[in-house]
C-alpha positions as CSV (number, residue, x, y, z in Angstrom):
1,X,101.2,96.8,99.2
2,X,102.0,95.7,96.1
3,X,99.5,93.2,94.3
4,X,101.1,90.0,94.4
5,X,99.4,88.8,91.2
6,X,101.0,92.2,89.5
7,X,104.0,91.5,91.4
8,X,104.0,87.5,90.0
9,X,103.3,88.9,86.2
10,X,105.9,91.5,86.2
11,X,108.7,91.2,88.5
12,X,110.9,92.9,86.5
13,X,108.9,96.6,87.2
14,X,109.0,95.7,90.9
15,X,113.1,95.3,90.7
16,X,113.3,97.9,88.8
17,X,111.5,100.3,91.5
18,X,113.1,98.7,94.3
19,X,116.3,99.5,92.6
20,X,114.9,103.3,91.5
21,X,114.2,103.8,95.6
22,X,117.5,102.7,96.4
23,X,116.0,99.6,98.4
24,X,116.5,96.3,98.5
25,X,116.1,94.7,94.9
26,X,116.4,91.2,96.3
27,X,113.1,91.2,98.6
28,X,111.0,91.7,95.2
29,X,112.7,87.5,94.6
30,X,112.5,86.6,98.2
31,X,108.3,87.8,98.2
32,X,107.6,86.0,95.2
33,X,109.7,82.8,97.1
34,X,107.4,83.1,99.7
35,X,104.5,83.6,97.8
36,X,105.3,80.2,96.0
37,X,105.7,78.2,99.1
38,X,102.2,79.8,100.1
39,X,100.2,78.8,97.1
40,X,102.1,75.4,96.8
41,X,101.0,74.6,100.9
42,X,97.6,75.8,100.5
43,X,96.9,73.6,97.5
44,X,98.5,70.9,99.5
45,X,96.3,71.6,102.4
46,X,93.4,71.6,99.8
47,X,94.1,67.9,98.9
48,X,94.8,66.6,102.4
49,X,91.7,67.9,103.6
50,X,89.7,66.9,100.6
51,X,91.2,63.5,101.1
52,X,90.4,63.4,105.0
53,X,86.5,64.4,103.7
54,X,86.9,61.2,101.3
55,X,87.7,59.4,104.1
56,X,85.8,59.8,106.6
57,X,82.6,59.0,104.3
58,X,84.3,55.5,104.2
59,X,84.9,55.0,107.8
60,X,81.0,54.2,108.4
61,X,80.6,51.8,106.0
62,X,84.1,49.4,107.1
63,X,84.3,46.7,109.3
64,X,86.8,44.4,110.6
65,X,90.5,45.1,109.3
66,X,89.5,47.4,107.0
67,X,88.1,49.8,108.9
68,X,91.2,49.9,111.4
69,X,93.3,50.5,108.3
70,X,90.7,53.3,107.5
71,X,91.1,54.1,110.8
72,X,94.7,54.4,111.2
73,X,95.0,56.5,107.9
74,X,92.8,58.8,108.9
75,X,95.0,59.6,112.0
76,X,97.9,59.9,109.9
77,X,96.1,62.6,107.8
78,X,94.8,64.4,110.6
79,X,98.3,64.5,111.6
80,X,99.3,65.5,108.2
81,X,96.3,68.3,107.8
82,X,97.4,70.0,111.1
83,X,101.2,70.2,109.5
84,X,99.8,71.6,106.5
85,X,97.8,73.8,107.9
86,X,100.9,75.4,109.9
87,X,102.8,75.5,106.9
88,X,100.3,77.3,105.2
89,X,100.0,80.1,108.0
90,X,103.5,80.4,108.2
91,X,103.9,80.6,104.7
92,X,101.1,83.1,104.4
93,X,102.7,85.4,107.3
94,X,106.6,85.2,105.8
95,X,104.7,86.3,102.0
96,X,102.7,89.3,103.8
97,X,105.9,90.2,106.7
98,X,108.3,90.5,103.7
99,X,105.3,92.3,101.2
100,X,105.0,94.9,104.0
101,X,108.6,95.4,103.3
102,X,108.2,96.7,99.6
103,X,107.9,100.1,98.9
104,X,105.1,101.6,96.2
105,X,105.7,100.9,92.3
106,X,107.4,104.1,91.2
107,X,105.7,105.9,88.6
108,X,107.8,105.8,85.7
109,X,107.7,109.5,84.9
110,X,109.2,109.9,88.5
111,X,113.0,111.4,88.0
112,X,115.4,109.1,89.4
113,X,118.0,110.0,92.1
114,X,118.4,111.2,96.1
115,X,117.4,114.3,97.8
116,X,118.9,116.8,95.1
117,X,117.6,115.0,91.5
118,X,114.3,116.2,91.8
119,X,112.7,118.0,88.4
120,X,111.5,121.7,88.9
121,X,107.9,121.6,87.1
122,X,107.5,125.5,87.4
123,X,108.1,128.1,89.2
124,X,105.6,130.9,90.1
125,X,106.1,134.2,91.8
126,X,109.6,136.1,92.1
127,X,111.5,136.5,95.5
128,X,112.3,140.1,96.1
129,X,115.7,142.2,95.8
130,X,116.1,143.2,99.5
131,X,119.3,144.8,98.3
132,X,117.4,146.9,95.7
133,X,115.0,147.8,98.8
134,X,118.4,149.1,100.6
135,X,117.7,147.1,103.9
136,X,119.2,143.1,104.8
137,X,116.3,140.6,105.7
138,X,115.8,139.6,109.1
139,X,115.5,135.8,109.4
140,X,111.8,134.4,111.0
141,X,113.2,134.0,114.6
142,X,114.2,137.7,114.9
143,X,111.1,138.7,113.8
144,X,109.0,136.2,115.1
145,X,110.8,137.9,118.7
146,X,110.2,141.6,117.8
147,X,106.5,140.6,117.1
148,X,106.1,138.8,120.6
149,X,105.0,136.0,117.8
150,X,107.8,133.4,118.3
151,X,109.1,132.2,122.2
152,X,111.9,129.3,121.4
153,X,113.7,129.8,124.8
154,X,111.0,129.1,127.4
155,X,110.4,125.9,124.6
156,X,113.5,124.7,125.1
157,X,113.3,125.0,128.9
158,X,109.7,123.3,128.8
159,X,110.3,120.9,126.5
160,X,113.7,121.1,124.9
161,X,115.0,121.6,121.6
162,X,112.8,121.9,119.0
163,X,109.8,123.1,120.6
164,X,108.7,126.6,120.5
165,X,105.7,128.6,122.3
166,X,103.7,130.6,119.7
167,X,102.4,133.8,121.6
168,X,100.1,136.8,120.8
169,X,100.2,137.4,117.5
170,X,102.1,134.3,116.5
171,X,99.0,132.4,118.3
172,X,96.9,134.6,116.3
173,X,98.4,134.1,113.1
174,X,98.3,130.5,113.4
175,X,94.6,130.3,113.8
176,X,94.6,133.0,111.1
177,X,96.4,130.2,108.9
178,X,94.0,127.7,110.0
179,X,90.5,129.1,109.5
180,X,91.9,130.2,106.1
181,X,93.0,126.8,105.4
182,X,90.0,124.6,106.3
183,X,87.5,127.4,104.5
184,X,89.6,127.2,101.9
185,X,89.1,123.0,102.0
186,X,85.7,123.2,102.3
187,X,85.2,125.3,99.3
188,X,86.7,123.1,97.4
189,X,83.9,120.4,98.6
190,X,86.3,118.8,101.2
191,X,84.7,117.5,104.6
192,X,86.2,119.1,107.5
193,X,87.4,116.6,110.1
194,X,89.4,117.0,113.6
195,X,91.4,113.2,113.8
196,X,92.9,111.4,116.9
197,X,96.5,112.2,117.2
198,X,97.0,108.7,118.8
199,X,96.4,105.4,116.8
200,X,96.9,101.7,116.8
201,X,99.8,100.1,115.3
202,X,97.8,98.5,112.2
203,X,97.0,102.2,111.1
204,X,100.3,103.3,111.2
205,X,101.9,100.5,109.4
206,X,99.0,99.9,106.8
207,X,99.8,103.9,106.1
208,X,103.5,102.7,105.4
209,X,104.9,104.5,108.7
210,X,106.8,102.0,110.0
211,X,109.3,101.1,107.8
212,X,111.6,103.3,106.0
213,X,109.9,106.2,108.6
214,X,109.9,104.4,111.8
215,X,112.7,106.7,113.1
216,X,110.9,109.2,113.2
217,X,107.6,108.3,115.1
218,X,106.9,108.8,118.6
219,X,105.6,105.3,120.5
220,X,103.9,104.9,123.7
221,X,104.8,101.5,124.0
222,X,103.1,101.0,127.6
223,X,99.6,101.5,125.8
224,X,101.1,100.8,122.3
225,X,99.9,103.6,120.8
226,X,101.7,105.8,118.0
227,X,101.7,109.8,117.5
228,X,100.5,110.8,114.5
229,X,103.1,112.4,112.2
230,X,100.6,113.6,110.0
231,X,96.3,113.3,110.1
232,X,97.3,111.5,106.8
233,X,97.3,108.2,109.0
234,X,94.2,108.7,110.8
235,X,92.1,110.2,107.7
236,X,93.7,107.0,105.7
237,X,92.4,104.4,108.7
238,X,88.9,106.1,108.8
239,X,87.5,103.6,106.2
240,X,89.9,100.9,107.5
241,X,88.3,97.2,106.5
242,X,85.3,99.0,104.8
243,X,83.7,98.7,101.1
244,X,82.8,102.0,99.8
245,X,80.2,102.1,96.7
246,X,81.9,103.5,93.9
247,X,79.0,106.4,93.4
248,X,80.2,107.7,96.3
249,X,83.7,108.3,95.0
250,X,85.8,110.5,95.3
251,X,85.8,110.9,99.0
252,X,87.9,113.9,100.1
253,X,88.5,114.8,103.8
254,X,90.5,118.1,105.3
255,X,91.9,117.5,109.0
256,X,93.4,119.9,111.1
257,X,95.5,118.3,113.5
258,X,98.9,118.2,115.6
259,X,101.2,116.6,114.3
260,X,104.3,114.9,116.2
261,X,108.0,114.2,114.6
262,X,111.5,112.3,116.3
263,X,113.5,114.1,113.5
264,X,115.8,111.5,114.5
265,X,117.4,112.0,110.8
266,X,118.2,115.6,110.8
267,X,120.2,115.9,114.1
268,X,122.1,119.3,113.2
269,X,119.3,120.4,110.8
270,X,117.1,123.4,110.6
271,X,118.0,123.8,114.4
272,X,117.2,127.4,114.8
273,X,113.9,129.0,114.9
274,X,110.3,126.8,114.1
275,X,111.3,125.5,110.4
276,X,111.9,121.9,111.8
277,X,110.2,120.9,115.0
278,X,108.6,118.3,117.1
279,X,105.6,119.3,117.3
280,X,103.2,121.5,115.3
281,X,99.7,121.8,113.6
282,X,98.6,120.8,110.1
283,X,95.3,120.9,107.4
284,X,96.0,117.9,105.2
285,X,94.0,117.2,102.5
286,X,93.3,113.3,101.7
287,X,91.6,111.4,98.9
288,X,89.8,108.2,98.3
289,X,89.2,107.7,94.2
290,X,89.1,105.1,92.0
291,X,92.7,103.6,91.0
292,X,92.2,105.3,87.6
293,X,91.6,108.5,88.8
294,X,94.3,109.1,90.9
295,X,96.6,110.4,88.5
296,X,94.1,113.3,87.9
297,X,93.7,113.8,91.5
298,X,97.1,114.0,92.4
299,X,96.8,117.1,90.1
300,X,93.9,118.7,91.7
301,X,95.4,118.2,95.1
302,X,98.7,120.4,94.0
303,X,96.2,122.9,92.3
304,X,94.5,123.7,95.3
305,X,98.2,123.6,97.1
306,X,99.3,126.5,94.5
307,X,96.3,128.4,94.9
308,X,96.9,128.4,98.8
309,X,100.2,129.8,98.3
310,X,99.6,131.9,95.5
311,X,96.9,133.6,97.6
312,X,99.2,133.9,100.7
313,X,101.5,136.0,98.0
314,X,104.3,133.7,98.2
315,X,107.4,133.1,95.9
316,X,107.9,129.1,95.2
317,X,108.8,126.7,93.0
318,X,106.9,122.8,91.9
319,X,109.1,120.0,92.2
320,X,108.9,116.3,91.1
321,X,110.3,114.6,94.2
322,X,113.2,111.9,92.9
323,X,112.6,108.2,93.8
324,X,115.1,108.3,96.8
325,X,113.2,110.6,98.2
326,X,109.5,109.3,97.8
327,X,108.0,108.0,100.7
328,X,107.2,104.2,100.5
329,X,103.7,104.6,99.9
330,X,103.9,107.2,97.5
331,X,104.2,106.6,93.5
332,X,104.8,110.0,92.8
333,X,105.2,113.2,95.0
334,X,104.7,117.3,94.5
335,X,106.3,119.4,96.6
336,X,105.8,123.0,96.6
337,X,108.7,125.0,98.1
338,X,108.8,128.5,99.2
339,X,111.4,131.0,98.7
340,X,113.2,131.6,101.9
341,X,114.9,135.3,101.8
342,X,117.8,134.2,104.7
343,X,118.3,131.1,103.5
344,X,118.5,131.8,99.8
345,X,116.7,128.8,98.5
346,X,113.4,127.3,98.0
347,X,111.9,125.1,101.1
348,X,109.3,122.4,101.1
349,X,105.9,124.0,102.8
350,X,104.1,121.5,100.9
351,X,103.9,118.0,99.7
352,X,100.6,116.1,97.5
353,X,101.2,112.0,97.0
354,X,99.8,109.7,94.8
355,X,99.7,106.3,96.9
356,X,97.5,104.3,94.1
357,X,96.1,101.1,95.8
358,X,98.9,100.7,98.0
359,X,97.9,102.0,101.3
360,X,94.2,100.7,100.5
361,X,95.6,97.0,100.3
362,X,97.4,97.7,103.5
363,X,94.5,98.9,105.2
364,X,91.6,96.1,103.4
365,X,89.9,99.5,101.9
366,X,88.1,98.3,99.1
367,X,84.9,99.9,96.8
368,X,82.5,98.3,95.1
369,X,81.9,98.7,91.4
370,X,78.9,96.6,90.5
371,X,79.6,92.9,91.3
372,X,83.1,94.1,91.4
373,X,85.0,94.5,94.8
374,X,88.5,95.8,94.7
375,X,91.3,98.3,96.1
376,X,90.8,101.7,95.7
377,X,93.4,104.5,95.3
378,X,94.6,107.2,98.4
379,X,96.1,110.6,97.9
380,X,96.9,112.8,100.4
381,X,98.6,116.8,100.3
382,X,99.8,119.4,102.8
383,X,97.4,122.7,102.4
384,X,98.8,124.3,105.6
385,X,101.9,123.2,107.2
386,X,102.0,126.1,110.3
387,X,105.2,126.8,111.6
388,X,107.3,127.0,108.3
389,X,103.9,128.9,106.9
390,X,104.9,131.3,109.2
391,X,108.3,131.3,108.3
392,X,107.8,131.9,104.7
393,X,105.3,134.8,105.7
394,X,107.4,136.8,107.7
395,X,110.6,136.4,105.7
396,X,109.3,137.0,102.8
397,X,106.3,139.9,103.9
398,X,108.7,141.8,105.7
399,X,109.5,145.8,106.3
400,X,112.8,147.4,106.8
401,X,111.3,148.2,110.5
402,X,110.3,144.6,111.4
403,X,106.7,144.7,110.6
404,X,105.0,142.1,108.4
405,X,102.8,143.0,105.8
406,X,99.5,140.6,105.8
407,X,98.3,139.1,102.9
408,X,94.4,139.9,102.1
409,X,93.4,136.2,102.5
410,X,94.4,136.1,106.0
411,X,93.2,139.7,107.1
412,X,89.3,138.5,107.9
413,X,91.1,136.1,110.2
414,X,93.2,138.7,112.0
415,X,90.3,141.3,112.9
416,X,91.3,142.8,109.1
417,X,94.7,143.7,110.4
418,X,96.8,145.1,107.7
419,X,100.3,144.9,109.2
420,X,101.6,143.3,112.3
421,X,103.8,145.3,114.4
422,X,106.7,144.7,116.3
423,X,106.0,145.4,120.0
424,X,109.1,147.2,120.8
425,X,110.9,148.9,118.0
């Protein structure tokens, strides 16, 4: 959430941020109004409590009518204190409720606009010219079926649309990707983690996934648990309600976890194959840093993602995501989009977000720097979202006969094989 003091001192910045996001600008003034009521009711409560204490000292010394009057006043004060306390609590609750609806303040350099208004930072690698090679590329599902790697028909039979099985070399390819990604993250200094897939509402709300993203979240009402759509939630909650010594920062974690998304807003999109699914596995990076270091850490996370995709020898572009396409927690987000030959366009494979102090304030995660205790900054970055990476690998590295070339970075995790071959010619 946004620091209330910053909101009071520079409300126009918050209004501009809300406007750029395409969100309700009036929410800023609603928060400020509730905050003013909270502060004034707090002052009123303190004044009444002070008077009540002073009166409490006078009553034992008084006698007769004076004592009776003081007792009468004490009764009035008791009721007034109770009412002021209730008003203070109500105003504080209203302030927090409204404050939680505000998105993070967007970075001033983020391009303004909707999903298609991103800017391209750089393009790495060159898409293959399949026409020059003399054949029409097959899509990932056709290749996956030839290889005996992907089975969406039985996935639909057992679980419904947007579910799938990875079989044979498909399962081995996932395990190779996960192991290679964890090895890379560990080499870079991340602590490897396996995290819970079920979290409490506090963790989900604290990371910002119960606002605009709530439609895509699975909720188990009977137990009041949420299925995570990314291990970012569990990693952010890991140090919830803690104070970390500044000397320990940065703290970097890399988690492998299943992820679950309802994809409620994507009806009719990417219905073929495994590009957009309800359940998938992912390796996620997460950093805790001092606020002044968050922009530099954001670029580090991006660099690790670029190194990973370059190692897989995939052509991709890096984009600066526009304001209207940012998650509520992100002040800035970079996506790496790989070229998908049969779609003729770049599609998101990884993303990294600088959430500044937004999540830390919501989750009460602070750092102790000398005598000062203050919120820190959190950042997240996808290293490998497995199904989409498989899509990109199969389509970009395919051969005319349906076999698929294996990049050297994955070979140690696939028994040294250089080629995935069709099970039937």
